[in-house]
N, C-alpha and C positions, 0 to 999 in steps of 0.2 A: 198398791194402795194409794188412793188419791189424797192430796193435801187438802186442807180446809179451804174455805172461801175467804176472800178478803172483801169486805163490804165497805164502800165509800159512799156516804150520803152528802150531796152538795145541794145547797139552797142559795137563793139570791143573796142572802146575808153572809154566806160563807159556808165552810165545811161544818156539818152537824155531827158526823160520826165517821171514824175510820178504824177498822180493826178486823181481827180474825173472828169468824163466826162458823157455827156448825150447820145452820140452815137459815133460809130467808123465806118468809111468807108474804106474797105480793098481792096487792089489790089491783090486778090487771083490768083493763077495760073490757076484756072478753071473759072475765071471771078470775077468782082467786087462784093462785098456783104457788107451788113450793119450788125453791131452788136448793139443791144439795150439791156438795162437792162432786165434780165430774160431769155436771149438767152440760148439755150441748150449748154452744154459743146461741145467744138469743138477744133480740131487741124487742122491747115491749113498752106500750104506753101505760100510765097509771091513772086510776080514777080515785075519787075521794074515798078514803078509808085509812086503815092503819097498816103501815109496813111494819112487820114484826120480824125479829131474828132471835135465834137461840145462840147465846154466848156463854161459854163455861156452864152449860146446863140450865141457865136462866133465860126466860123469855123477856125480851125488851121490845119497845115499840116506838114508832114515830108517826104521828098523824099527818097525812098528806092530803092536799086538795087536788093536785094533779101532778103530772111529771112523766118521766121516761126513764128507762134503764137499759143498760147494755152489759152483757156478760160475755167474757172471753177468757179462756185459760184460768178459770176459778177467780177472776177479778171482776167483781160486780160493782158497777158505778151507777148510782141512782141520782138523777137530777130532779129535785122535787120542790114544789111550792108547798110550804108547810101550811097545815090547817091552823087557823087562828081562833 
């Protein structure tokens, strides 16, 4: 059984979120996609939209203008320019 994901959202102003999540929904430049625990390593760019994640059964979100992410070993780091 795979462990959950750790999501870390970094912005130019500093960290915006860090914690364990069940799933992440990404506004990728090639289209929206979902990351679940055990997902293969990935690097992707982000487009304007809402990065969403499920945490303790609740859906949360963070509006982004652009950015990039990297996933390795269930550690997802998102570097994002927040939407203002």
